[in-house]
N, C-alpha and C positions, 0 to 999 in steps of 0.2 A: 383886526388882521393879525394873524399869528406870525411871527417873524421866523425867517429861515434859521437865524441863529439860535432861536429858542429850540427848534426842532433838532438841531444838531446837538444841543446840549442834552436833550432827552436821549439821543442815541448814545451819547457818551456814558450817561447815567445807566442805561440799560445794558451796556456792554459788560459782561462778567469779567473780561480781561482788560478793563479800562486802565489807563495810566493817569498820573497827576494831570491836572487841567491847567493850562496856561492860556489865557486870553490876551491877545496882542491886537492892537489896532490904533487908528488915529485918535486924537484927543477929540472929546466932546461928541462922540457918536452913540453913547448910550451903553458902554460896556458895563459900568457899575450898576445901572438901573437894570440891565438884563440879568446879571448874576443875583442881585438882590431879589428881584421878582422870582426867578428860577428857584432860589433857595426858599422863599416864601410858600411858593406852589408845591414844591416837590418834597420838602424835608420838614420834619417836626420842629427842628431848631437849626439855627445857623448862626455862625460866628462871623462877624464882618470886622476886619482889621485892615486899616488903611496905613500901609508902611510908610507913606510919605507924611502922615500927619501925627503918627504915634511914635514919639521919640524912642521908646523902648524897643519897638520893632525895627525902627530905622538903624538903631545901634546893634541890633542882633544880626544884621546883614552887613555891617560895615567891613568886616574883614573879607567879604566876598566881592565887594564892588569892583576892585581891581582885577579880580580873577578872569573876568570876561571881556576886558578891554584889550586893544592891541597894544602890545609892548614896544 
């Protein structure tokens, strides 16, 4: 069964005026699987970076963490 979310990713990919993609959602619903599967099927190569588990990536965004919280 093809997921609705996968079809929406295809629409995003095929839109010539697409903007950066942000995928939000509840925990444990398949976001990571979906994006990895989409990358594998639709692109020749994919880079997967988990910012929660990669210290260098977590540190790259440290200065921005407070910018989006209520003061």
